N, C-alpha and C positions, 0 to 999 in steps of 0.2 A: 464396518464401523459399528461401534457400540451405540445403542440408542439410549442415551442418558437423559435425565430429566431436563426439560426445556425451560429452565428457570434462569437463564443467563441474563446478565446486566452489564452495562459498561462501568468499569471501575477505574477511577483516576489513579495512575501510577506515579506520574511526575506532574508537579504543578509549580507555578512561579509564585514567589513571595513578593510582597511589596518592596522589600529592600534589595531586590535584584538577585537573591539567591533562589535555589530550587529545592523542592521537598520531594523525597521519595517515600511513597506509601508502601512500606515493607509488608505490612499486614495483608493488604489486598494482594500483593504480589505472591506472598506465600500461599494464600488461599487458592490462587490460580495454578501456580507452577509446582507446588509441592504436594498437591493432592495425591493420594496413594495410587490412584489408577493411571497417573500420567508422569510422575516425577522421574521415573527411570526410562521413559520412552524418548527416542530421538524426536527432535522438535523442528517444526516449520513455523517461522514467524513471518506473517505477511503484514506489511505496513503500507498505509496510503498516506502520502504527504503532498504538500503543495500549497498554492495560494488559497486564501479563504473564499468560501461561498462558491466552490466549483464542483460540489457533489461528491466529496470524499466519503462522508458518512452514509449517504444514500447508496453508494456503490458497495460499501462493506456489508450493508444489510442483505444484499443479494448473495454475497459470499456466505453469510450465516444461513440463508435459506437453502442454498445448495448443500452445505455441510449437514444441515438438519435433515435433509432429504437423502442422506447417505450417498451423495454423489451420483444419484440416478440420472439417467439421460432425460427423463421427463420431469425434472425438478421444477421447471419454470411453467407451472400450470396457470392457465387463465383464472384470475380471481378478482373479485371486487373488494377483497379484504385489504385493510391498511398494511403497509410494510413495516414490520417491527424491527427492533434491534437498537443500534446506536441512535442517539437522539439526532434528528435532522429536521429541517423545515426549509421552505422557500424564503425569499426575501434577501435583503442586503446586509443584515447584521450577522456577525459571527455566531456560531452555535457551540462548537467544540473548543474547550480550553485545556491546555496541558497535553499530556499523553495518556491515552486510555487503552486498556485491554478489555476484550470481551471475556466475561468470567467463565463461560463454557469453553473448555478445551475439547476439541473434536478429535476422536481417534479414527484414523483412516488406514485401511489395510491396502498395501501396495500389491501389484500383480505378483511380486515375489513372496507374498505372505507376511511381510513385515508391517508391524503396527506403528504408525507415526502419529504424534500429537501435533495438531494444527492450532495455532494461536493467532488471533486477529488483533491488530493494533490500529487505532485511530489517533490522528495527531492534530493539534491546533493548526489552523491555516496560517500561512505566512502573510505578513504585510497587511494585517488589518489595522485600523486606526488606534487600537488599544494596546498593541503589542510593541515592545521594544525590539531593536535589531538583535540584541543579545538573546531575547526569548526565542525569536524566529530561528536564529542560528542554532541555539542549544537544542531545541526540540527536534528540528530536522536532523541535526547531526546525531543525536541520540537514537532516533528511530532508524537511521541508516546503519549505525553501528550494530544495533541489536537485532535487526531483521535479517532474514535470509533472502527475502524478496522485498525490495522497496519499490513501490509504485509512485512515480512522480506524476501527479495528476495535474494536467494543464488544459487550458481552454483554447481551442481552435488552431493553435500552431505552436511551434517552438520558437521563441524569440531569443535573440542573443543574450538579453539580460537573464532569461531563464537558465541558460547554461552558466553564466557568470555567478548567479546565486547558487547554483548547484555546486560549482567548484568551491565557493566560499564555505558552504555547509560541510562539504566533504573534507576540505582542508582542516577544518575545526575538529571533525570526528577522527581524522587520521592522526592528528597530534595527540589525541586522548588515548590512542591505542598503544599497547606495549607488546613486545615479543611476537609481532606478526611478520612472517617471512614471505608473504605473498601479497597479491592485491588486497587492500584492507577491507573491501566490501564485496558482497557476493553478487546478487542479481539486481539489476535496475531495469524497470520497465517504464518507458515514457508512455503514459496514457493520454492521448490527445482527444479531449471531449469536443463534441459539436464540430467535428471535422467537416468542412464545407467544400472540399475540393476533390471529390471522388473521381473526377475526370483526370486528375493528376496522379492520384494514388488511391487504389480501392480501399474500402474499409477493411479493418482487420489486421492480422499479423503480417501478411505479405506486403500490403501497401505500406504498413508501418515500417517494415524493414527497408523498403525503397526510399522512403523519406528520411529515415534515420541515417542511411548512407549519405544522403545529400547534406543533412544538417551537421554531421560529424566528419565530413570529408576534409582531408588536409592535402596541401600541395606545396611544392617548393616556392611558388610565386605568391603564396598566401601571406598576408600580414602576420608577423611573428607572434603578436599577442593572440590573434585568433587561432593560429595554428597550435600554440602552446596550450591554450585553453582546452582544445579538443584532445590533444595528446594526453594531457593530465587526466581528463575524465575517463578516457579509455583505459588508463593505467590503474584507476581506482576500483574498477569492478571486474569480476571474473566474466560476467556476461551482461550485455546491454541489449535490450529489445525495445520495440515500439509497437503500439497498437492504436489504430485509428477508429474512433467511435462516432457514429452519427448522433445528431441531436435527438433527445428522447421525445420531443413533441411539444406543441404549443401549450397544451394543458399542464404538462409538468412544469414548464417555465413560468406560466403566468397565472395559474389558478391557485389562489390562496387556500382553497379547500382541498387541494390534492394531497393525498396521504400515502401515495405509493402504490395505488391499485394498478395491477398489471393491465387491466382492461383500458386504462387511460394512457398507456405508454405506446409509442409508435412501434409497429412491427419490425421495422428495420433496426431499431435500437435493441429490441429483444433478441433478434437474430444474432447480432454481434455480441450481445451480452452472454449468450450461451457459449460462444467460442472463447471469449475472454476468460470466463470463469473456469472453463475446462483447461485452458492453457496454463492457468495458475494453480488450480486446486484438484484437477483430476488425479486419481491415485498414481498414475504412471508419470505425472509431470511434477510431482512435489519436489521442492528444493529444500533439503534439510539444512539447518544451521550448522556451520562448520567453523572450527578454529584450527588454523594451520593444517587444513585438509582432513581433519577428523570430525565426524559427527558428534554433536553434544546432545545431552538430555535436557529435559525441562529443569531438572535440579541444577545442572551446570549453567544453564541460561540464567537462572535466578542469580547466580553469583556474578554474572556479567553486569547486572543492573547496579551493583554497588559502586 
């Protein structure tokens, strides 16, 4: 990976206008995706989306930390320093609005010697008291269409309404796509935060797979609406996974002075965080953005935003 200047910042790419329309910030997008060192590189776009105030931006900042440390195994070093990156805070009020990209594009070299550009996307949380249904649907659908990995960030469990909302967002995104001859979206990861039932399914990818099989199971005796919902979701993505995360600890949840210091986060959370980040961003695990089975570059991704 190239060690580029660490001057990244979150840049708003899509925002909602008061009249119900949406604004694309092409200048910021060009700055990120058309930079000379990345424009012709195959691209990975990792997005985190889901209900508001569930720790999406907080999680993305660990992705930044991992990539800045060049994907080293010892990237999560104990520190009392605040966690930088996308804006985040505790509390009940929303923080992120619109769709943002981190301005640093990270170059990662795969085991085969191929250099890949990694882009990180943060999205406005769904269903806060200030957002319309149109905004929620549009931002989630856009992030799903544009990303190669969409992380659906949920709290404690997967509820039936979570699946219903996901299908609604995906239906909207699918209708907006043209000339797609396969599953319209690539990889979906259900990330279940604050998982409280490790006696049912252990933390991590293996336990997540077990619960995902339960949540998405279909049978002949199942209600037709429930069965159809699950069949639709399976047809929308090339790959669906699930990861179960423990709670990060009382100080993270309740201390208004908490700023992301690793020393204040529970060890169990950090243990699973190491596994989650490697699952998504380790050089051998990267999922490049593809259209009709062909990898695209940052420059080609830029055109998809129009």
